Residue frames relative to the residue before (quaternion, step in Angstrom):
aa qw qx qy qz dx dy dz
M 1.0000 0.0000 0.0000 0.0000 0.00 0.00 0.00
R 0.6660 0.4968 -0.2985 0.4695 3.55 0.91 -0.89
E 0.6404 0.5383 -0.3323 0.4356 3.57 0.98 -0.79
R 0.6662 0.4967 -0.3201 0.4549 3.58 0.94 -0.80
L 0.6310 0.5129 -0.3380 0.4739 3.58 1.00 -0.72
W 0.6472 0.5232 -0.3162 0.4554 3.56 0.98 -0.81
L 0.6512 0.5102 -0.3131 0.4664 3.61 1.01 -0.79
K 0.6435 0.5173 -0.3292 0.4583 3.61 1.02 -0.77
L 0.6459 0.5205 -0.3225 0.4560 3.55 1.04 -0.82
K 0.7187 0.4350 -0.2485 0.4822 3.59 1.01 -0.76
S 0.5222 0.6480 -0.4243 0.3569 3.64 1.21 -0.22
N 0.2260 -0.7834 0.5678 0.1130 3.68 -1.08 0.78
R 0.3594 0.7512 -0.4954 0.2473 3.58 1.18 0.31
G 0.6407 0.5143 -0.3341 0.4618 3.63 0.99 -0.67
A 0.6361 0.5263 -0.3229 0.4627 3.57 1.03 -0.78
S 0.6238 0.5389 -0.3422 0.4510 3.58 1.01 -0.73
I 0.6539 0.5033 -0.3147 0.4691 3.52 0.98 -0.88
L 0.6469 0.5235 -0.3142 0.4569 3.57 1.00 -0.86
M 0.6453 0.5119 -0.3164 0.4706 3.56 0.99 -0.86
A 0.6440 0.5201 -0.3286 0.4548 3.56 0.99 -0.84
M 0.6570 0.5095 -0.3136 0.4587 3.56 0.97 -0.82
L 0.6396 0.5150 -0.3227 0.4707 3.58 1.01 -0.80
F 0.6417 0.5235 -0.3174 0.4620 3.58 1.00 -0.85
L 0.6470 0.5171 -0.3095 0.4672 3.55 1.01 -0.88
L 0.6399 0.5280 -0.3208 0.4570 3.58 1.02 -0.81
V 0.6436 0.5168 -0.3175 0.4668 3.56 0.98 -0.87
C 0.6500 0.5173 -0.3158 0.4584 3.59 0.96 -0.89
M 0.6521 0.5107 -0.3195 0.4604 3.57 0.99 -0.80
L 0.6483 0.5151 -0.3205 0.4600 3.61 0.99 -0.79
V 0.6506 0.5099 -0.3104 0.4694 3.57 0.99 -0.89
S 0.6573 0.5114 -0.3102 0.4584 3.56 0.93 -0.92
S 0.6442 0.5243 -0.3200 0.4557 3.57 0.98 -0.83
S 0.6477 0.5178 -0.3162 0.4609 3.57 0.99 -0.85
V 0.6504 0.5187 -0.3143 0.4574 3.55 0.97 -0.90
L 0.6648 0.5002 -0.3031 0.4646 3.58 0.95 -0.89
M 0.6460 0.5130 -0.3224 0.4644 3.59 0.99 -0.80
A 0.6495 0.5116 -0.3140 0.4668 3.59 0.99 -0.84
A 0.6505 0.5133 -0.3127 0.4643 3.55 0.98 -0.86
G 0.6596 0.5030 -0.3081 0.4658 3.59 0.97 -0.85
S 0.6415 0.5255 -0.3192 0.4588 3.56 1.02 -0.81
N 0.6604 0.5020 -0.3047 0.4680 3.58 0.96 -0.88
A 0.6370 0.5217 -0.3276 0.4634 3.56 1.01 -0.79
G 0.6467 0.5198 -0.3123 0.4625 3.56 1.03 -0.81
K 0.6488 0.5078 -0.3130 0.4724 3.56 1.02 -0.84
R 0.6430 0.5173 -0.3312 0.4575 3.59 0.97 -0.82
Q 0.6536 0.5081 -0.3125 0.4659 3.57 0.99 -0.84
S 0.6481 0.5151 -0.3118 0.4664 3.57 1.01 -0.84
N 0.6542 0.5058 -0.3088 0.4699 3.59 0.96 -0.88
Y 0.6365 0.5291 -0.3276 0.4556 3.57 1.01 -0.82
Q 0.6663 0.4994 -0.3057 0.4618 3.57 0.92 -0.90
E 0.6481 0.5079 -0.3217 0.4674 3.58 1.00 -0.79
Q 0.6342 0.5222 -0.3278 0.4666 3.59 1.00 -0.78
Q 0.6425 0.5214 -0.3232 0.4592 3.58 1.01 -0.82
K 0.6475 0.5213 -0.3229 0.4525 3.58 0.98 -0.80
Y 0.7044 0.4387 -0.2781 0.4838 3.57 0.85 -0.89
L 0.5840 0.5527 -0.3724 0.4635 3.59 1.15 -0.49
A 0.6450 0.5109 -0.3110 0.4757 3.57 1.02 -0.82
L 0.6531 0.5068 -0.3141 0.4668 3.59 0.94 -0.88
S 0.6727 0.5054 -0.2941 0.4534 3.55 0.89 -0.97
S 0.6534 0.5188 -0.3173 0.4508 3.58 0.94 -0.87
A 0.6800 0.4848 -0.2936 0.4651 3.58 0.87 -0.94
L 0.6777 0.4938 -0.2967 0.4569 3.58 0.90 -0.91
R 0.6470 0.5143 -0.3182 0.4644 3.58 0.98 -0.82
L 0.6198 0.5564 -0.3413 0.4357 3.57 1.02 -0.79
V 0.6905 0.4633 -0.2799 0.4797 3.57 0.86 -0.98
C 0.6367 0.5299 -0.3275 0.4546 3.61 0.95 -0.85
D 0.6769 0.4988 -0.2992 0.4511 3.57 0.85 -0.98
D 0.6770 0.4935 -0.3055 0.4526 3.59 0.95 -0.82
I 0.6431 0.4943 -0.3342 0.4801 3.60 1.01 -0.70
C 0.6787 0.4871 -0.2959 0.4631 3.58 0.93 -0.87
A 0.6747 0.4721 -0.2964 0.4838 3.59 1.19 -0.45
A 0.6469 0.5078 -0.3154 0.4735 3.59 1.29 -0.11
Q 0.1738 -0.7702 0.6062 0.0952 3.54 -1.31 0.39
Y 0.2426 -0.7300 0.6171 0.1655 3.54 -1.17 0.67
I 0.0668 -0.7934 0.6050 -0.0025 3.55 -0.91 0.99
G 0.3055 -0.7590 0.5508 0.1653 3.58 -0.58 1.16
Q 0.1115 -0.8050 0.5821 0.0245 3.55 -1.09 0.76
Y 0.1045 0.7818 -0.6117 0.0610 3.56 -1.14 0.64
A 0.3484 -0.6987 0.5828 0.2253 3.53 -1.29 0.49
Y 0.1622 -0.7863 0.5915 0.0750 3.55 -1.15 0.63
N 0.0297 0.7792 -0.6251 0.0362 3.53 -1.05 0.82
V 0.0875 -0.7756 0.6233 0.0476 3.53 -1.04 0.78
A 0.0219 -0.8034 0.5938 -0.0380 3.56 -0.85 1.00
P 0.4255 -0.7032 0.5017 0.2698 3.59 -0.94 0.79
H 0.1910 -0.7437 0.6265 0.1337 3.53 -1.19 0.59
Y 0.1946 -0.8109 0.5477 0.0676 3.53 -0.75 1.14
A 0.2257 -0.7367 0.6223 0.1380 3.51 -1.20 0.66
Y 0.2640 -0.7679 0.5674 0.1370 3.56 -1.15 0.61
D 0.3629 -0.7196 0.5485 0.2229 3.55 -1.04 0.85
D 0.7469 -0.4118 0.2795 0.4409 3.54 -1.30 0.02
E 0.6938 0.4603 -0.2736 0.4816 3.58 1.11 -0.53
G 0.5785 -0.6290 0.3582 0.3761 3.58 1.29 0.14
H 0.4844 0.6435 -0.4515 0.3839 3.54 1.23 0.27
S 0.3089 -0.7644 0.5412 0.1656 3.56 -0.95 0.89
H 0.0087 0.7646 -0.6442 -0.0167 3.49 -1.26 0.51
L 0.5818 -0.5938 0.4270 0.3558 3.54 -1.15 0.63
D 0.2243 -0.7951 0.5552 0.0965 3.53 -0.74 1.12
Y 0.7398 -0.2605 0.2046 0.5856 3.58 0.81 -1.03
Y 0.4432 -0.6568 0.5344 0.2942 3.55 -1.37 0.07
I 0.2652 -0.7284 0.6080 0.1717 3.53 -1.19 0.67
H 0.1467 -0.7933 0.5893 0.0426 3.59 -0.62 1.20
T 0.0578 -0.8140 0.5779 -0.0051 3.59 -0.60 1.13
Y 0.1040 -0.7662 0.6336 0.0241 3.53 -0.76 1.14
T 0.0592 -0.8084 0.5856 -0.0076 3.58 -0.63 1.11
M 0.3223 -0.7738 0.5162 0.1756 3.56 -0.50 1.20
Q 0.1800 -0.7533 0.6264 0.0883 3.55 -1.14 0.81
P 0.6150 -0.5279 0.4002 0.4277 3.62 -1.13 0.43
G 0.4880 -0.6929 0.4541 0.2748 3.55 -0.92 0.94
G 0.4524 -0.6727 0.5144 0.2796 3.52 -1.26 0.42
W 0.1492 -0.7617 0.6265 0.0713 3.57 -1.04 0.84
Q 0.0204 0.8421 -0.5323 0.0840 3.53 -0.13 1.31
S 0.3187 -0.7354 0.5705 0.1792 3.51 -1.16 0.70
A 0.3261 -0.7183 0.5802 0.2027 3.53 -0.95 0.90
A 0.6860 -0.4598 0.3460 0.4453 3.56 -1.26 0.19
G 0.7057 0.4556 -0.3334 0.4281 3.55 -0.98 0.83
A 0.5346 0.6138 -0.4250 0.3961 3.60 1.20 -0.24
T 0.2434 -0.8100 0.5227 0.1067 3.56 -0.92 0.89
A 0.7395 0.3649 -0.2218 0.5203 3.62 1.14 -0.41
A 0.6223 -0.5356 0.4115 0.3956 3.53 -1.27 0.40
L 0.5091 -0.6667 0.4512 0.3047 3.57 -1.07 0.73
G 0.4541 0.7195 -0.4419 0.2843 3.59 1.22 -0.28
D 0.6684 0.5060 -0.3076 0.4501 3.59 0.96 -0.80
L 0.7265 0.4306 -0.2347 0.4813 3.57 1.15 -0.55
L 0.4394 0.7281 -0.4414 0.2862 3.60 1.24 -0.12
P 0.5557 0.5912 -0.4210 0.4055 3.67 1.02 -0.47
L 0.6049 0.5432 -0.3643 0.4542 3.59 1.05 -0.63
N 0.6201 0.5439 -0.3309 0.4585 3.56 1.06 -0.78
R 0.6703 0.4951 -0.2999 0.4644 3.59 0.92 -0.88
D 0.6472 0.5057 -0.3286 0.4663 3.58 1.03 -0.70
L 0.6461 0.4964 -0.3268 0.4789 3.57 1.01 -0.70
D 0.5842 0.5414 -0.3655 0.4816 3.57 1.12 -0.56
A 0.6531 0.5115 -0.3092 0.4649 3.57 0.96 -0.91
W 0.6430 0.5115 -0.3278 0.4663 3.59 0.97 -0.83
L 0.6744 0.4936 -0.3005 0.4596 3.58 0.88 -0.94
A 0.6279 0.5372 -0.3420 0.4475 3.60 1.00 -0.79
G 0.6822 0.4856 -0.2860 0.4658 3.56 1.04 -0.76
N 0.7496 0.3104 -0.1880 0.5535 3.59 1.25 -0.31
F 0.3885 0.7478 -0.4537 0.2899 3.55 1.27 0.44
T 0.4690 0.6349 -0.4780 0.3853 3.53 0.14 1.31
L 0.3712 -0.6788 0.5821 0.2501 3.51 -1.34 0.22
P 0.5263 -0.6349 0.4398 0.3558 3.62 -0.78 0.86
V 0.5630 -0.6303 0.4177 0.3336 3.54 -0.92 0.94
S 0.5985 0.5866 -0.3586 0.4113 3.58 1.09 -0.64
E 0.7083 0.4353 -0.2616 0.4904 3.59 1.21 -0.42
W 0.4706 0.6623 -0.4530 0.3668 3.59 1.25 0.07
N 0.4497 -0.6521 0.5355 0.2929 3.53 -1.16 0.66
A 0.5275 -0.6570 0.4346 0.3182 3.56 -0.80 1.01
G 0.8183 0.2469 -0.1998 0.4790 3.55 -0.93 0.97
D 0.6280 0.5387 -0.3479 0.4409 3.61 1.14 -0.38
K 0.3486 -0.7121 0.5671 0.2232 3.55 -1.32 0.32
Y 0.1821 -0.7947 0.5757 0.0625 3.55 -1.11 0.81
I 0.1021 -0.7701 0.6288 0.0342 3.53 -1.03 0.88
F 0.0923 -0.7852 0.6119 0.0236 3.58 -0.84 1.03
D 0.0853 -0.8463 0.5248 -0.0319 3.54 -0.18 1.35
T 0.0181 0.7953 -0.6043 0.0442 3.58 -0.74 1.12
D 0.3877 0.7806 -0.4220 0.2496 3.58 1.23 0.46
D 0.3550 0.7236 -0.5215 0.2801 3.62 1.16 0.19
P 0.4509 -0.7222 0.4462 0.2757 3.65 -0.67 1.03
L 0.6287 0.5447 -0.3424 0.4368 3.60 1.18 -0.36
I 0.6105 0.5563 -0.3487 0.4429 3.58 1.26 -0.20
N 0.3653 -0.7260 0.5462 0.2030 3.54 -0.80 1.05
K 0.2342 -0.8012 0.5390 0.1126 3.59 -0.84 0.99
S 0.7105 0.4364 -0.2462 0.4941 3.58 1.23 -0.37
F 0.3083 -0.7528 0.5587 0.1616 3.55 -0.71 1.13
N 0.1701 -0.7981 0.5741 0.0666 3.56 -0.60 1.18
G 0.0812 -0.8735 0.4728 0.0829 3.54 0.69 -1.15
H 0.7335 0.3630 -0.2274 0.5278 3.63 1.22 0.09
Y 0.1225 0.7950 -0.5760 0.1453 3.55 -0.58 1.20
Q 0.2229 -0.7627 0.5926 0.1319 3.54 -1.26 0.48
L 0.1472 -0.7689 0.6192 0.0614 3.52 -1.03 0.92
L 0.1951 -0.7597 0.6100 0.1126 3.57 -1.14 0.66
L 0.0299 -0.8195 0.5711 -0.0377 3.56 -0.59 1.19
T 0.2513 -0.7188 0.6254 0.1704 3.54 -1.26 0.55
P 0.2606 -0.8399 0.4572 0.1327 3.60 -0.13 1.27
G 0.4011 -0.7287 0.4782 0.2819 3.62 1.15 -0.35
I 0.4685 0.6432 -0.4552 0.3994 3.57 1.13 0.71
D 0.5668 -0.6196 0.4185 0.3460 3.59 -0.92 0.89
G 0.8319 0.2192 -0.1705 0.4804 3.56 -0.92 0.95
V 0.7088 0.3732 -0.2503 0.5438 3.63 1.27 -0.05
E 0.2236 -0.8186 0.5190 0.1032 3.56 -0.47 1.21
K 0.8211 -0.0280 0.0593 0.5671 3.59 0.92 -0.81
V 0.1577 -0.7460 0.6395 0.0980 3.51 -1.31 0.53
N 0.2695 -0.7463 0.5896 0.1510 3.56 -0.90 0.98
V 0.0802 -0.7788 0.6211 0.0376 3.57 -0.92 0.94
D 0.1866 -0.7846 0.5882 0.0598 3.54 -0.58 1.24
C 0.1053 -0.8139 0.5714 0.0046 3.57 -0.65 1.16
V 0.0129 0.7921 -0.6080 0.0531 3.56 -0.72 1.11
M 0.0647 -0.7841 0.6168 0.0242 3.57 -0.77 1.07
R 0.3074 -0.7495 0.5604 0.1724 3.55 -0.77 1.08
E 0.6311 -0.5568 0.3816 0.3822 3.55 -1.26 0.32
D 0.6161 0.5064 -0.3676 0.4783 3.57 1.25 -0.04
G 0.6252 -0.5924 0.3168 0.3972 3.58 1.30 0.27
V 0.5298 0.6264 -0.4164 0.3919 3.61 1.23 -0.22
I 0.1770 -0.7852 0.5886 0.0751 3.59 -0.92 0.96
R 0.1155 -0.7754 0.6189 0.0493 3.58 -0.87 1.02
L 0.1140 -0.7899 0.6017 0.0304 3.57 -0.87 1.00
T 0.0400 -0.7827 0.6211 0.0028 3.57 -0.98 0.90
A 0.1207 -0.7971 0.5908 0.0321 3.57 -0.60 1.19
T 0.0263 0.7950 -0.6036 0.0542 3.58 -0.85 1.01
L 0.5024 -0.6031 0.5140 0.3459 3.54 -1.26 0.44
G 0.6603 -0.5614 0.3344 0.3701 3.53 -1.17 0.55
E 0.8076 0.1541 -0.0655 0.5655 3.59 1.04 -0.70
A 0.5199 -0.6321 0.4763 0.3215 3.55 -1.19 0.61
A 0.5586 -0.5899 0.4655 0.3511 3.55 -1.24 0.49
A 0.7337 -0.4299 0.2892 0.4396 3.58 -1.33 0.16
D 0.7132 0.4381 -0.2586 0.4823 3.60 1.07 -0.69
G 0.6210 -0.5759 0.3314 0.4158 3.57 1.27 0.21
Y 0.5426 0.6270 -0.4044 0.3858 3.59 1.25 -0.16
L 0.2307 -0.7569 0.5992 0.1220 3.54 -0.94 0.94
Y 0.4050 -0.7229 0.5043 0.2430 3.57 -0.56 1.18
T 0.0240 0.8349 -0.5368 0.1196 3.55 -0.57 1.22
M 0.0010 -0.7431 0.6688 0.0232 3.52 -1.22 0.73
E 0.1654 -0.7986 0.5763 0.0523 3.56 -1.06 0.80
A 0.0528 -0.7781 0.6254 0.0253 3.54 -1.27 0.52
E 0.1637 -0.7676 0.6113 0.1016 3.54 -1.25 0.51
L 0.1433 -0.7760 0.6124 0.0472 3.54 -0.97 1.00
L 0.2060 -0.7842 0.5768 0.0996 3.55 -0.92 0.93
P 0.4464 -0.6648 0.5150 0.3057 3.59 -1.01 0.74
A 0.6445 -0.5110 0.3863 0.4175 3.55 -1.22 0.43
P 0.5978 -0.5829 0.3981 0.3800 3.60 -1.01 0.73
G 0.8299 0.2042 -0.1618 0.4934 3.56 -1.02 0.85
W 0.2663 0.8089 -0.4976 0.1649 3.58 1.19 0.44
A 0.6222 0.5440 -0.3546 0.4373 3.61 1.03 -0.69
E 0.6485 0.4932 -0.3154 0.4866 3.58 1.07 -0.70
T 0.5753 0.5863 -0.3702 0.4339 3.56 1.19 -0.55
L 0.7268 0.3670 -0.2087 0.5418 3.57 1.02 -0.88
K 0.4068 0.6978 -0.4691 0.3572 3.53 0.60 1.20
L 0.4748 -0.6799 0.4842 0.2790 3.55 -1.00 0.86
Q 0.3447 -0.7145 0.5723 0.2076 3.52 -1.24 0.56
N 0.4777 -0.6443 0.5139 0.3043 3.55 -1.16 0.61
A 0.8523 -0.0741 -0.0038 0.5178 3.54 -0.75 1.19
P 0.1113 0.8055 -0.5724 0.1058 3.61 0.53 1.13
G 0.7396 -0.3611 0.2867 0.4903 3.57 -1.23 -0.33
S 0.5645 -0.6398 0.4155 0.3151 3.56 -1.18 0.57
A 0.6138 0.5334 -0.3561 0.4603 3.61 1.21 -0.28
L 0.7298 -0.3613 0.3026 0.4952 3.56 -1.26 -0.33
N 0.1853 -0.7962 0.5713 0.0734 3.55 -0.78 1.07
T 0.1712 -0.7775 0.5993 0.0841 3.55 -1.00 0.85
M 0.3758 -0.7067 0.5574 0.2207 3.51 -1.11 0.79
A 0.6422 -0.4948 0.3945 0.4327 3.54 -1.26 0.22
A 0.5634 -0.6352 0.4197 0.3209 3.56 -1.11 0.73
V 0.2634 -0.7195 0.6222 0.1607 3.54 -1.20 0.73
S 0.0033 0.7996 -0.5992 0.0404 3.58 -0.78 1.01
W 0.3354 -0.7395 0.5537 0.1845 3.56 -1.32 0.28
E 0.1300 -0.7664 0.6212 0.0988 3.53 -1.26 0.41
L 0.5561 -0.6249 0.4413 0.3248 3.54 -1.14 0.73
N 0.2564 -0.7665 0.5735 0.1338 3.55 -0.83 1.04
W 0.7588 -0.2203 0.1547 0.5931 3.60 0.91 -0.94
I 0.0849 -0.7451 0.6574 0.0736 3.52 -1.38 0.38
A 0.0839 0.8220 -0.5500 0.1218 3.60 -0.77 0.98
K 0.4690 -0.6406 0.5365 0.2861 3.51 -1.33 0.47
K 0.3108 -0.7362 0.5689 0.1941 3.55 -0.97 0.88
E 0.3360 -0.7731 0.5075 0.1784 3.55 -0.58 1.18
A 0.6283 -0.5370 0.4086 0.3871 3.55 -1.24 0.47
G 0.8124 0.2611 -0.2086 0.4778 3.53 -1.04 0.86
V 0.5754 0.5832 -0.3849 0.4250 3.59 1.26 0.01
């Protein structure tokens, strides 16, 4: 009896089983950690992919609008007429007294250069605003008036917009997986600078709205381009074209 108890005390079969169980537990913990890490990396890759798709959609929509504006031109137009005014003396004889110069503004032309990809209809509000700007500056400097003559500057054409708005919104469908629409906010200042802000339709879970911005500058001296000439041709007169070029485009970071 004592010998059997002594043999059981010296036996290591239970310890082997315990060691095996501990080893199995360690393997299970390691495997679980590896699986959790793999799942986390997969989630991060999916999140990064979705974020890239969102910014790709914003960039595509913003580039499209920028390219179309830069490929377009605004051309101011006006008609000119000059007529003599005669005075009569007491004997009924007439003599030339002065000339009447009449400048009549026409709706400006909005033309697309080669390379535009979208219809000009979405960009026509810019044309109306430039008409409004030109109507507000539709005059000839007094220093260029002929002494004694009279000048009339007519902007009463009903097709000419008189109110400068400068703020429009476009809705584009970029055709990017997971992105249905992109809003493009277009603001043109009275100095001709155009600011574009592209945003996704809805904010992210953390409240951040994916945003990209761009700025377009008018050609140097554009205000001088839209200037009347002293005694131009009697037919329809066109001013030099006003065009824009991309100044910068950038992603707006969260919290900025």
